MIDOSE-1310 file (N, C-alpha, C; in nm, 2 decimals, decimal comma, always signed):
residues 285
mgcr	+10,52/+12,32/+14,14/+10,58/+12,44/+14,09/+10,52/+12,47/+13,95; +10,47/+12,58/+13,92/+10,41/+12,61/+13,79/+10,50/+12,68/+13,70; +10,46/+12,71/+13,58/+10,54/+12,78/+13,48/+10,58/+12,92/+13,53; +10,70/+12,95/+13,51/+10,76/+13,08/+13,56/+10,70/+13,19/+13,48
smrk	+10,65/+13,29/+13,55/+10,59/+13,42/+13,49/+10,49/+13,39/+13,38; +10,39/+13,30/+13,41/+10,29/+13,27/+13,32/+10,22/+13,39/+13,27; +10,19/+13,41/+13,14/+10,13/+13,53/+13,09/+10,00/+13,49/+13,02; +9,90/+13,58/+13,02/+9,78/+13,55/+12,95/+9,78/+13,64/+12,82
dkwg	+9,86/+13,58/+12,73/+9,88/+13,66/+12,60/+9,85/+13,56/+12,49; +9,89/+13,60/+12,37/+9,85/+13,51/+12,25/+9,92/+13,38/+12,25; +10,02/+13,36/+12,34/+10,08/+13,23/+12,34/+10,01/+13,13/+12,43; +9,90/+13,18/+12,50/+9,82/+13,09/+12,58/+9,90/+13,01/+12,68
rlgw	+9,88/+12,88/+12,68/+9,94/+12,79/+12,78/+10,09/+12,76/+12,76; +10,15/+12,82/+12,66/+10,29/+12,79/+12,63/+10,38/+12,85/+12,74; +10,33/+12,95/+12,81/+10,42/+13,01/+12,92/+10,50/+13,12/+12,86; +10,61/+13,15/+12,92/+10,69/+13,26/+12,89/+10,78/+13,24/+12,78
lvgv	+10,76/+13,31/+12,66/+10,85/+13,29/+12,55/+10,95/+13,41/+12,55; +11,07/+13,38/+12,54/+11,17/+13,49/+12,55/+11,27/+13,49/+12,43; +11,31/+13,60/+12,38/+11,42/+13,61/+12,29/+11,39/+13,56/+12,15; +11,48/+13,59/+12,06/+11,46/+13,55/+11,92/+11,45/+13,40/+11,90
glta	+11,52/+13,33/+12,00/+11,52/+13,18/+11,99/+11,38/+13,12/+12,02; +11,28/+13,20/+12,06/+11,15/+13,14/+12,10/+11,17/+13,03/+12,20; +11,22/+13,07/+12,32/+11,24/+12,98/+12,43/+11,12/+12,97/+12,52; +11,08/+12,85/+12,55/+10,97/+12,84/+12,64/+11,02/+12,78/+12,77
iclg	+11,01/+12,85/+12,88/+11,06/+12,81/+13,01/+10,95/+12,76/+13,10; +10,95/+12,64/+13,14/+10,85/+12,59/+13,23/+10,91/+12,48/+13,32; +10,87/+12,48/+13,44/+10,93/+12,39/+13,54/+10,85/+12,27/+13,57; +10,72/+12,26/+13,53/+10,64/+12,15/+13,56/+10,61/+12,14/+13,71
saav	+10,56/+12,03/+13,75/+10,51/+12,01/+13,89/+10,61/+11,93/+13,97; +10,71/+11,87/+13,92/+10,80/+11,78/+13,99/+10,89/+11,86/+14,08; +10,94/+11,81/+14,19/+11,04/+11,87/+14,27/+11,17/+11,87/+14,19; +11,24/+11,99/+14,18/+11,36/+12,00/+14,11/+11,46/+12,07/+14,20
naee	+11,59/+12,06/+14,17/+11,70/+12,13/+14,24/+11,71/+12,27/+14,18; +11,66/+12,37/+14,25/+11,66/+12,50/+14,20/+11,80/+12,56/+14,19; +11,89/+12,50/+14,26/+12,03/+12,56/+14,25/+12,10/+12,52/+14,13; +12,06/+12,42/+14,06/+12,13/+12,37/+13,94/+12,07/+12,45/+13,82
aplv	+12,16/+12,48/+13,72/+12,11/+12,55/+13,60/+12,02/+12,46/+13,52; +11,92/+12,51/+13,46/+11,83/+12,43/+13,38/+11,90/+12,37/+13,26; +11,86/+12,25/+13,22/+11,91/+12,19/+13,10/+11,83/+12,24/+12,98; +11,90/+12,29/+12,88/+11,84/+12,35/+12,76/+11,82/+12,23/+12,65
fgll	+11,70/+12,21/+12,62/+11,66/+12,10/+12,52/+11,62/+12,17/+12,39; +11,71/+12,16/+12,29/+11,69/+12,22/+12,16/+11,61/+12,13/+12,07; +11,51/+12,19/+12,00/+11,42/+12,12/+11,91/+11,43/+12,17/+11,77; +11,46/+12,07/+11,68/+11,47/+12,11/+11,54/+11,34/+12,17/+11,49
pses	+11,35/+12,29/+11,42/+11,23/+12,36/+11,38/+11,16/+12,30/+11,25; +11,11/+12,18/+11,27/+11,04/+12,11/+11,16/+10,89/+12,14/+11,16; +10,85/+12,21/+11,27/+10,71/+12,26/+11,28/+10,72/+12,41/+11,32; +10,61/+12,48/+11,32/+10,61/+12,61/+11,37/+10,65/+12,61/+11,52
attk	+10,71/+12,72/+11,57/+10,76/+12,73/+11,70/+10,65/+12,70/+11,81; +10,53/+12,76/+11,79/+10,43/+12,73/+11,89/+10,38/+12,59/+11,89; +10,37/+12,53/+11,77/+10,33/+12,39/+11,76/+10,44/+12,30/+11,82; +10,56/+12,33/+11,80/+10,67/+12,24/+11,85/+10,68/+12,25/+12,00
irry	+10,67/+12,37/+12,06/+10,68/+12,38/+12,20/+10,56/+12,32/+12,27; +10,44/+12,34/+12,22/+10,32/+12,28/+12,27/+10,33/+12,12/+12,27; +10,38/+12,07/+12,15/+10,38/+11,93/+12,14/+10,48/+11,86/+12,24; +10,60/+11,93/+12,26/+10,70/+11,87/+12,34/+10,69/+11,90/+12,49
aplr	+10,59/+11,98/+12,53/+10,57/+12,02/+12,67/+10,55/+11,89/+12,76; +10,47/+11,79/+12,72/+10,46/+11,67/+12,80/+10,59/+11,60/+12,82; +10,68/+11,59/+12,72/+10,81/+11,53/+12,73/+10,90/+11,61/+12,82; +10,89/+11,74/+12,81/+10,97/+11,83/+12,91/+10,93/+11,80/+13,05
dyli	+10,80/+11,79/+13,08/+10,75/+11,77/+13,21/+10,80/+11,63/+13,26; +10,79/+11,53/+13,17/+10,83/+11,39/+13,21/+10,98/+11,39/+13,24; +11,06/+11,46/+13,17/+11,21/+11,47/+13,20/+11,23/+11,54/+13,33; +11,16/+11,65/+13,35/+11,18/+11,72/+13,48/+11,15/+11,62/+13,60
rhlh	+11,05/+11,55/+13,58/+11,01/+11,46/+13,69/+11,11/+11,35/+13,72; +11,17/+11,30/+13,61/+11,26/+11,18/+13,63/+11,41/+11,22/+13,64; +11,44/+11,34/+13,59/+11,58/+11,39/+13,61/+11,60/+11,47/+13,73; +11,49/+11,52/+13,78/+11,49/+11,62/+13,90/+11,57/+11,74/+13,86
rrvv	+11,56/+11,78/+13,74/+11,63/+11,90/+13,69/+11,53/+11,99/+13,62; +11,55/+12,12/+13,62/+11,47/+12,21/+13,54/+11,51/+12,18/+13,39; +11,41/+12,19/+13,30/+11,44/+12,17/+13,16/+11,37/+12,29/+13,08; +11,45/+12,35/+12,99/+11,40/+12,46/+12,90/+11,39/+12,40/+12,76
leta	+11,27/+12,43/+12,70/+11,26/+12,39/+12,56/+11,29/+12,51/+12,47; +11,37/+12,49/+12,37/+11,40/+12,60/+12,28/+11,40/+12,55/+12,13; +11,35/+12,63/+12,04/+11,36/+12,60/+11,90/+11,42/+12,72/+11,83; +11,42/+12,72/+11,70/+11,47/+12,83/+11,63/+11,38/+12,87/+11,51
rdfk	+11,41/+12,98/+11,45/+11,32/+13,02/+11,34/+11,34/+12,94/+11,21; +11,46/+12,88/+11,19/+11,49/+12,80/+11,07/+11,60/+12,70/+11,10; +11,62/+12,62/+11,00/+11,73/+12,52/+11,01/+11,87/+12,58/+11,02; +11,89/+12,68/+10,95/+12,02/+12,75/+10,95/+12,06/+12,80/+11,09
tfik	+11,96/+12,86/+11,15/+11,98/+12,92/+11,29/+12,00/+12,80/+11,39; +11,92/+12,70/+11,37/+11,93/+12,58/+11,46/+12,07/+12,52/+11,45; +12,12/+12,50/+11,33/+12,25/+12,44/+11,31/+12,36/+12,52/+11,37; +12,35/+12,65/+11,35/+12,45/+12,75/+11,40/+12,45/+12,74/+11,55
rtee	+12,34/+12,73/+11,62/+12,33/+12,72/+11,76/+12,38/+12,59/+11,81; +12,36/+12,48/+11,73/+12,41/+12,35/+11,77/+12,57/+12,36/+11,77; +12,62/+12,42/+11,66/+12,77/+12,43/+11,65/+12,82/+12,52/+11,76; +12,75/+12,61/+11,81/+12,79/+12,70/+11,92/+12,78/+12,64/+12,06
rryd	+12,72/+12,51/+12,06/+12,69/+12,44/+12,18/+12,59/+12,52/+12,27; +12,49/+12,57/+12,21/+12,39/+12,64/+12,28/+12,30/+12,54/+12,37; +12,29/+12,42/+12,32/+12,20/+12,32/+12,38/+12,27/+12,22/+12,47; +12,21/+12,18/+12,58/+12,27/+12,07/+12,66/+12,23/+11,94/+12,60
flet	+12,11/+11,93/+12,54/+12,08/+11,82/+12,46/+11,98/+11,86/+12,36; +11,96/+11,79/+12,25/+11,88/+11,84/+12,14/+11,83/+11,72/+12,06; +11,71/+11,74/+12,00/+11,66/+11,65/+11,90/+11,68/+11,71/+11,76; +11,75/+11,63/+11,68/+11,79/+11,68/+11,55/+11,77/+11,58/+11,44
aphf	+11,78/+11,62/+11,32/+11,76/+11,53/+11,20/+11,89/+11,44/+11,19; +11,87/+11,32/+11,14/+11,98/+11,22/+11,15/+12,10/+11,26/+11,07; +12,09/+11,34/+10,96/+12,21/+11,38/+10,88/+12,29/+11,49/+10,95; +12,23/+11,55/+11,05/+12,31/+11,65/+11,13/+12,39/+11,59/+11,24
vppa	+12,37/+11,45/+11,26/+12,44/+11,39/+11,37/+12,59/+11,37/+11,35; +12,64/+11,32/+11,23/+12,78/+11,31/+11,21/+12,86/+11,44/+11,24; +12,83/+11,55/+11,18/+12,91/+11,67/+11,20/+12,91/+11,72/+11,35; +12,80/+11,70/+11,41/+12,79/+11,74/+11,55/+12,88/+11,66/+11,64
ieag	+12,89/+11,53/+11,61/+12,98/+11,44/+11,68/+13,13/+11,47/+11,65; +13,15/+11,48/+11,52/+13,29/+11,51/+11,48/+13,35/+11,64/+11,53; +13,26/+11,74/+11,55/+13,31/+11,86/+11,61/+13,35/+11,85/+11,76; +13,31/+11,73/+11,82/+13,35/+11,71/+11,95/+13,26/+11,77/+12,06
ryhv	+13,15/+11,83/+12,02/+13,06/+11,90/+12,11/+12,95/+11,81/+12,16; +12,91/+11,70/+12,09/+12,80/+11,62/+12,13/+12,82/+11,47/+12,11; +12,75/+11,39/+12,19/+12,74/+11,25/+12,17/+12,60/+11,21/+12,13; +12,58/+11,11/+12,05/+12,45/+11,06/+12,02/+12,40/+10,97/+12,13
ltti	+12,28/+11,00/+12,18/+12,22/+10,92/+12,29/+12,11/+10,82/+12,24; +12,01/+10,87/+12,17/+11,90/+10,79/+12,13/+11,85/+10,82/+11,99; +11,78/+10,73/+11,93/+11,70/+10,76/+11,81/+11,56/+10,69/+11,83; +11,47/+10,73/+11,75/+11,33/+10,67/+11,75/+11,34/+10,52/+11,71
trpm	+11,26/+10,44/+11,78/+11,27/+10,30/+11,75/+11,24/+10,26/+11,61; +11,15/+10,33/+11,54/+11,12/+10,30/+11,40/+11,20/+10,39/+11,31; +11,25/+10,34/+11,20/+11,33/+10,42/+11,11/+11,23/+10,52/+11,04; +11,29/+10,62/+10,98/+11,22/+10,73/+10,91/+11,21/+10,69/+10,76
tavv	+11,11/+10,74/+10,70/+11,10/+10,74/+10,55/+11,05/+10,88/+10,50; +11,08/+10,91/+10,38/+11,02/+11,03/+10,32/+10,90/+10,98/+10,24; +10,78/+11,04/+10,27/+10,66/+10,99/+10,20/+10,61/+11,10/+10,11; +10,55/+11,06/+10,00/+10,49/+11,14/+9,91/+10,34/+11,14/+9,93
vvar	+10,27/+11,25/+9,97/+10,13/+11,25/+10,00/+10,05/+11,34/+9,91; +9,92/+11,31/+9,90/+9,83/+11,39/+9,83/+9,70/+11,41/+9,91; +9,62/+11,50/+9,87/+9,49/+11,51/+9,94/+9,41/+11,38/+9,91; +9,33/+11,34/+10,00/+9,26/+11,21/+9,98/+9,18/+11,20/+9,85
dspl	+9,12/+11,32/+9,81/+9,04/+11,32/+9,69/+9,12/+11,35/+9,56; +9,25/+11,34/+9,57/+9,34/+11,37/+9,45/+9,32/+11,26/+9,35; +9,32/+11,29/+9,22/+9,31/+11,19/+9,12/+9,44/+11,10/+9,10; +9,55/+11,15/+9,16/+9,67/+11,07/+9,15/+9,67/+10,95/+9,23
trve	+9,72/+10,84/+9,17/+9,72/+10,71/+9,24/+9,86/+10,65/+9,25; +9,96/+10,70/+9,17/+10,09/+10,65/+9,17/+10,19/+10,77/+9,16; +10,30/+10,76/+9,23/+10,40/+10,86/+9,23/+10,44/+10,90/+9,09; +10,45/+10,81/+9,00/+10,50/+10,84/+8,86/+10,40/+10,93/+8,79
elga	+10,28/+10,94/+8,83/+10,18/+11,02/+8,77/+10,20/+11,17/+8,80; +10,29/+11,20/+8,89/+10,32/+11,34/+8,92/+10,38/+11,41/+8,80; +10,47/+11,34/+8,73/+10,53/+11,40/+8,61/+10,60/+11,53/+8,65; +10,57/+11,64/+8,57/+10,63/+11,77/+8,60/+10,54/+11,85/+8,69
grva	+10,46/+11,78/+8,77/+10,36/+11,85/+8,86/+10,43/+11,93/+8,97; +10,35/+11,99/+9,05/+10,39/+12,08/+9,16/+10,40/+12,00/+9,29; +10,52/+12,00/+9,36/+10,54/+11,92/+9,48/+10,59/+12,02/+9,59; +10,52/+12,02/+9,70/+10,56/+12,10/+9,82/+10,66/+12,02/+9,90
ipsp	+10,76/+12,09/+9,95/+10,86/+12,03/+10,03/+10,89/+12,12/+10,15; +10,94/+12,06/+10,26/+10,99/+12,14/+10,37/+11,12/+12,20/+10,33; +11,20/+12,25/+10,42/+11,33/+12,31/+10,39/+11,41/+12,23/+10,29; +11,48/+12,29/+10,19/+11,56/+12,21/+10,10/+11,67/+12,14/+10,18
raiv	+11,71/+12,19/+10,30/+11,82/+12,12/+10,38/+11,77/+12,01/+10,46; +11,63/+11,99/+10,47/+11,58/+11,88/+10,55/+11,61/+11,74/+10,49; +11,65/+11,65/+10,57/+11,68/+11,52/+10,52/+11,57/+11,45/+10,44; +11,45/+11,48/+10,49/+11,33/+11,42/+10,42/+11,32/+11,48/+10,28
trvg	+11,34/+11,61/+10,26/+11,34/+11,67/+10,13/+11,44/+11,60/+10,04; +11,56/+11,59/+10,09/+11,67/+11,54/+10,00/+11,65/+11,39/+9,97; +11,61/+11,31/+10,07/+11,58/+11,17/+10,04/+11,46/+11,16/+9,95; +11,36/+11,24/+9,97/+11,24/+11,24/+9,89/+11,27/+11,27/+9,74
kdyl	+11,35/+11,37/+9,72/+11,39/+11,40/+9,58/+11,46/+11,29/+9,52; +11,55/+11,23/+9,59/+11,62/+11,11/+9,53/+11,53/+11,00/+9,50; +11,43/+10,98/+9,58/+11,33/+10,88/+9,56/+11,25/+10,90/+9,42; +11,21/+11,03/+9,40/+11,14/+11,06/+9,28/+11,23/+11,05/+9,16
rqlg	+11,36/+11,09/+9,17/+11,45/+11,07/+9,06/+11,47/+10,93/+9,02; +11,48/+10,84/+9,12/+11,49/+10,70/+9,10/+11,37/+10,64/+9,03; +11,26/+10,70/+9,04/+11,14/+10,66/+8,97/+11,12/+10,72/+8,83; +11,23/+10,79/+8,79/+11,23/+10,84/+8,65/+11,17/+10,99/+8,64
ligt	+11,15/+11,05/+8,75/+11,10/+11,19/+8,74/+11,22/+11,29/+8,74; +11,28/+11,29/+8,62/+11,40/+11,37/+8,59/+11,38/+11,44/+8,46; +11,47/+11,54/+8,44/+11,46/+11,61/+8,31/+11,33/+11,68/+8,29; +11,26/+11,66/+8,18/+11,13/+11,73/+8,15/+11,02/+11,67/+8,24
rapq	+11,04/+11,56/+8,30/+10,94/+11,50/+8,39/+10,97/+11,53/+8,54; +11,07/+11,61/+8,57/+11,10/+11,65/+8,70/+11,00/+11,74/+8,76; +10,95/+11,71/+8,89/+10,85/+11,80/+8,95/+10,90/+11,94/+8,97; +10,81/+12,03/+8,98/+10,84/+12,17/+9,02/+10,83/+12,18/+9,18
yhay	+10,94/+12,19/+9,24/+10,94/+12,19/+9,39/+10,92/+12,33/+9,45; +10,84/+12,34/+9,55/+10,81/+12,46/+9,62/+10,83/+12,44/+9,77; +10,92/+12,52/+9,82/+10,96/+12,50/+9,96/+10,86/+12,58/+10,06; +10,83/+12,51/+10,17/+10,75/+12,57/+10,28/+10,83/+12,56/+10,41
pthn	+10,80/+12,65/+10,50/+10,88/+12,65/+10,63/+10,88/+12,52/+10,71; +10,77/+12,45/+10,70/+10,76/+12,33/+10,78/+10,70/+12,21/+10,70; +10,70/+12,09/+10,76/+10,64/+11,98/+10,70/+10,49/+12,00/+10,70; +10,43/+12,06/+10,80/+10,29/+12,08/+10,81/+10,25/+12,18/+10,70
gaye	+10,33/+12,28/+10,68/+10,30/+12,38/+10,57/+10,30/+12,31/+10,43; +10,39/+12,21/+10,42/+10,40/+12,14/+10,29/+10,27/+12,06/+10,26; +10,23/+11,98/+10,36/+10,11/+11,90/+10,33/+9,98/+11,98/+10,33; +9,98/+12,09/+10,40/+9,86/+12,18/+10,40/+9,85/+12,24/+10,26
aalg	+9,96/+12,27/+10,19/+9,96/+12,32/+10,06/+9,90/+12,22/+9,96; +9,93/+12,09/+9,98/+9,87/+11,98/+9,90/+9,72/+11,97/+9,93; +9,68/+11,98/+10,06/+9,54/+11,97/+10,09/+9,46/+12,08/+10,03; +9,53/+12,20/+10,03/+9,46/+12,32/+9,97/+9,46/+12,33/+9,82
klqd	+9,52/+12,23/+9,76/+9,53/+12,22/+9,61/+9,62/+12,33/+9,56; +9,71/+12,39/+9,64/+9,81/+12,48/+9,60/+9,92/+12,40/+9,53; +9,94/+12,28/+9,57/+10,04/+12,19/+9,51/+9,97/+12,06/+9,48; +10,03/+11,98/+9,39/+9,97/+11,85/+9,36/+10,00/+11,74/+9,46
aaii	+10,12/+11,76/+9,53/+10,16/+11,66/+9,63/+10,26/+11,73/+9,72; +10,30/+11,65/+9,82/+10,40/+11,70/+9,92/+10,49/+11,59/+9,96; +10,61/+11,62/+9,99/+10,71/+11,53/+10,05/+10,72/+11,57/+10,19; +10,69/+11,48/+10,28/+10,70/+11,50/+10,43/+10,76/+11,37/+10,49
svnv	+10,79/+11,38/+10,62/+10,84/+11,27/+10,69/+10,72/+11,18/+10,73; +10,75/+11,05/+10,75/+10,65/+10,96/+10,79/+10,60/+10,99/+10,93; +10,69/+11,05/+11,01/+10,65/+11,09/+11,15/+10,53/+11,19/+11,14; +10,55/+11,29/+11,05/+10,45/+11,40/+11,04/+10,32/+11,34/+10,97
ynka	+10,34/+11,25/+10,88/+10,23/+11,19/+10,81/+10,14/+11,11/+10,91; +10,21/+11,03/+11,00/+10,13/+10,95/+11,09/+10,06/+11,05/+11,19; +10,12/+11,15/+11,23/+10,06/+11,25/+11,33/+9,94/+11,31/+11,26; +9,96/+11,35/+11,13/+9,85/+11,41/+11,06/+9,73/+11,32/+11,05
lnqg	+9,75/+11,19/+11,02/+9,64/+11,10/+11,01/+9,57/+11,08/+11,14; +9,65/+11,08/+11,25/+9,59/+11,07/+11,39/+9,50/+11,19/+11,42; +9,53/+11,30/+11,36/+9,46/+11,43/+11,38/+9,34/+11,44/+11,28; +9,32/+11,33/+11,19/+9,21/+11,33/+11,10/+9,23/+11,41/+10,97
qplr	+9,36/+11,44/+10,94/+9,38/+11,51/+10,82/+9,36/+11,42/+10,70; +9,29/+11,47/+10,59/+9,25/+11,38/+10,48/+9,36/+11,37/+10,38; +9,47/+11,30/+10,42/+9,59/+11,28/+10,34/+9,59/+11,13/+10,29; +9,66/+11,11/+10,18/+9,68/+10,97/+10,13/+9,82/+10,96/+10,08
mlgq	+9,89/+10,85/+10,11/+10,02/+10,83/+10,07/+10,03/+10,76/+9,93; +10,11/+10,82/+9,84/+10,14/+10,76/+9,71/+10,26/+10,67/+9,71; +10,36/+10,70/+9,80/+10,48/+10,61/+9,80/+10,57/+10,66/+9,91; +10,67/+10,58/+9,93/+10,77/+10,62/+10,04/+10,91/+10,57/+10,00
svpf	+11,01/+10,64/+10,05/+11,15/+10,60/+10,02/+11,19/+10,48/+10,11; +11,32/+10,44/+10,08/+11,38/+10,34/+10,17/+11,39/+10,40/+10,31; +11,39/+10,32/+10,41/+11,41/+10,37/+10,55/+11,55/+10,41/+10,58; +11,56/+10,51/+10,67/+11,69/+10,56/+10,72/+11,67/+10,60/+10,86
pnms	+11,78/+10,62/+10,94/+11,77/+10,66/+11,08/+11,68/+10,77/+11,11; +11,61/+10,77/+11,22/+11,50/+10,87/+11,25/+11,56/+10,98/+11,33; +11,47/+11,07/+11,37/+11,51/+11,18/+11,46/+11,59/+11,13/+11,58; +11,69/+11,20/+11,62/+11,78/+11,15/+11,72/+11,81/+11,26/+11,83
ilva	+11,85/+11,21/+11,94/+11,88/+11,30/+12,05/+12,03/+11,30/+12,08; +12,09/+11,42/+12,08/+12,23/+11,43/+12,11/+12,24/+11,50/+12,25; +12,35/+11,48/+12,31/+12,38/+11,54/+12,44/+12,52/+11,60/+12,44; +12,53/+11,72/+12,49/+12,66/+11,79/+12,49/+12,77/+11,71/+12,56
advp	+12,89/+11,71/+12,50/+13,00/+11,64/+12,56/+13,04/+11,68/+12,70; +13,02/+11,81/+12,73/+13,06/+11,85/+12,86/+12,95/+11,83/+12,97; +12,83/+11,78/+12,93/+12,74/+11,74/+13,03/+12,79/+11,62/+13,11; +12,79/+11,62/+13,24/+12,84/+11,51/+13,32/+12,79/+11,37/+13,28
ektr	+12,88/+11,27/+13,28/+12,85/+11,14/+13,24/+12,73/+11,08/+13,31; +12,72/+11,11/+13,44/+12,61/+11,06/+13,52/+12,47/+11,11/+13,46; +12,47/+11,24/+13,43/+12,35/+11,30/+13,37/+12,32/+11,24/+13,23; +12,42/+11,22/+13,15/+12,40/+11,17/+13,02/+12,34/+11,03/+13,03
qrlq	+12,40/+10,95/+13,12/+12,35/+10,81/+13,13/+12,20/+10,81/+13,18; +12,18/+10,90/+13,28/+12,04/+10,90/+13,33/+11,94/+10,95/+13,22; +11,98/+11,05/+13,14/+11,89/+11,10/+13,04/+11,86/+10,99/+12,94; +11,96/+10,91/+12,90/+11,94/+10,80/+12,80/+11,85/+10,70/+12,86
avlv	+11,87/+10,66/+12,99/+11,79/+10,56/+13,06/+11,65/+10,60/+13,07; +11,62/+10,73/+13,10/+11,49/+10,78/+13,11/+11,42/+10,77/+12,97; +11,48/+10,82/+12,87/+11,42/+10,82/+12,73/+11,40/+10,68/+12,68; +11,49/+10,59/+12,70/+11,48/+10,45/+12,65/+11,37/+10,38/+12,73
gmkd	+11,36/+10,41/+12,86/+11,26/+10,34/+12,94/+11,12/+10,39/+12,93; +11,10/+10,50/+12,86/+10,96/+10,56/+12,85/+10,86/+10,46/+12,80; +10,89/+10,38/+12,70/+10,79/+10,29/+12,64/+10,76/+10,17/+12,74; +10,83/+10,16/+12,85/+10,80/+10,06/+12,95/+10,72/+10,11/+13,07
qarg	+10,69/+10,24/+13,07/+10,62/+10,30/+13,18/+10,48/+10,36/+13,12; +10,38/+10,34/+13,20/+10,25/+10,38/+13,16/+10,24/+10,53/+13,13; +10,30/+10,62/+13,21/+10,30/+10,76/+13,19/+10,39/+10,79/+13,07; +10,50/+10,72/+13,06/+10,59/+10,73/+12,95/+10,53/+10,71/+12,81
revl	+10,44/+10,60/+12,81/+10,37/+10,57/+12,68/+10,27/+10,68/+12,65; +10,21/+10,74/+12,75/+10,12/+10,85/+12,73/+10,19/+10,97/+12,67; +10,31/+11,00/+12,71/+10,39/+11,11/+12,66/+10,43/+11,08/+12,52; +10,47/+10,96/+12,49/+10,51/+10,92/+12,36/+10,39/+10,93/+12,26
kais	+10,28/+10,89/+12,30/+10,16/+10,91/+12,22/+10,13/+11,06/+12,19; +10,15/+11,14/+12,29/+10,13/+11,29/+12,28/+10,22/+11,35/+12,18; +10,35/+11,30/+12,17/+10,44/+11,35/+12,07/+10,45/+11,26/+11,94; +10,36/+11,17/+11,93/+10,35/+11,08/+11,81/+10,48/+11,00/+11,78
ypgy	+10,54/+10,95/+11,89/+10,66/+10,86/+11,87/+10,63/+10,73/+11,93; +10,69/+10,62/+11,87/+10,67/+10,49/+11,93/+10,76/+10,46/+12,05; +10,87/+10,53/+12,06/+10,96/+10,51/+12,17/+11,10/+10,55/+12,12; +11,20/+10,54/+12,22/+11,34/+10,57/+12,19/+11,42/+10,44/+12,21
raak	+11,53/+10,43/+12,14/+11,63/+10,33/+12,17/+11,77/+10,39/+12,17; +11,86/+10,32/+12,24/+12,00/+10,37/+12,24/+12,05/+10,37/+12,09; +12,14/+10,47/+12,06/+12,19/+10,48/+11,93/+12,34/+10,48/+11,93; +12,40/+10,44/+11,82/+12,55/+10,45/+11,80/+12,58/+10,54/+11,68
keef	+12,69/+10,61/+11,68/+12,72/+10,70/+11,57/+12,74/+10,64/+11,44; +12,78/+10,51/+11,44/+12,81/+10,44/+11,31/+12,69/+10,43/+11,22; +12,57/+10,42/+11,28/+12,45/+10,39/+11,20/+12,40/+10,52/+11,12; +12,47/+10,63/+11,15/+12,43/+10,75/+11,07/+12,53/+10,78/+10,96
emlr	+12,63/+10,70/+10,94/+12,73/+10,72/+10,83/+12,66/+10,72/+10,70; +12,56/+10,64/+10,68/+12,49/+10,63/+10,55/+12,43/+10,76/+10,50; +12,42/+10,86/+10,59/+12,36/+10,99/+10,55/+12,46/+11,09/+10,53; +12,58/+11,06/+10,53/+12,69/+11,16/+10,52/+12,68/+11,24/+10,39
ryln	+12,64/+11,17/+10,28/+12,63/+11,24/+10,15/+12,53/+11,35/+10,15; +12,44/+11,35/+10,24/+12,34/+11,46/+10,24/+12,39/+11,58/+10,32; +12,51/+11,58/+10,36/+12,57/+11,70/+10,43/+12,61/+11,80/+10,33; +12,63/+11,76/+10,20/+12,67/+11,86/+10,10/+12,55/+11,95/+10,07
ppsd	+12,58/+12,07/+10,02/+12,47/+12,16/+9,99/+12,37/+12,10/+9,89; +12,24/+12,11/+9,91/+12,14/+12,05/+9,82/+12,16/+12,10/+9,68; +12,14/+12,01/+9,59/+12,14/+12,05/+9,44/+12,00/+12,10/+9,40; +12,00/+12,17/+9,29/+11,87/+12,21/+9,24/+11,79/+12,09/+9,18
g	+11,66/+12,10/+9,18/+11,58/+11,99/+9,12/+11,56/+11,88/+9,21
């Protein structure tokens, strides 16, 4: 079964994109139960919508094949919209930033299923030919960041403050819509450096981007998958088993490589408590 209503337009192979939410609906080739409603998989808008949907298409197809259910990928134009839709229970399951996990659970709408096997860090990167060799050399320089609400931005700023980049030595932060946009600004010399996630950094290196890391923060829980509380227990357990088991299957490892993840592991809500302080509105600087 192919993508529904495939169009030959500017979206190319992404399939049919509908609505403000930039939803990509595709059914893959596996046999599915057409009578059951599709599962909506929400994706945090850490990249452009087209990049995000294209990147996660292999994972969508893998889930369809192993869950025998239709799966819809959906992202949003920004963090604010994504969080609002999470609160409204728009998604059956979603991948989100770790500091958004506690409030989603406390609201009673979602359970945490998995997180990436390796922890996340906020990394400070520069163009490979940059004269900078240490984070401290940034001084009051220009630093690109993704959304001010992103956990990587907030942890990254804390990291720079701990290194003494405060007061007159505090960097000038410039926000970009995505992590990719932030590091591209550093590559283009629009900014002296960028703060991005280690996930994005590793993906960029695999793509041959001429980036170099100056330093990184302490590790913290990585991107995580939540499932709606009203999704049947059998489906929740099956989804968790499929995700955790991917690293043990040849095709699963191929998909993980395509999305630049080492694998998933089962997660517990308690491990996200350390990030609760980042739920407050971000401060300036």
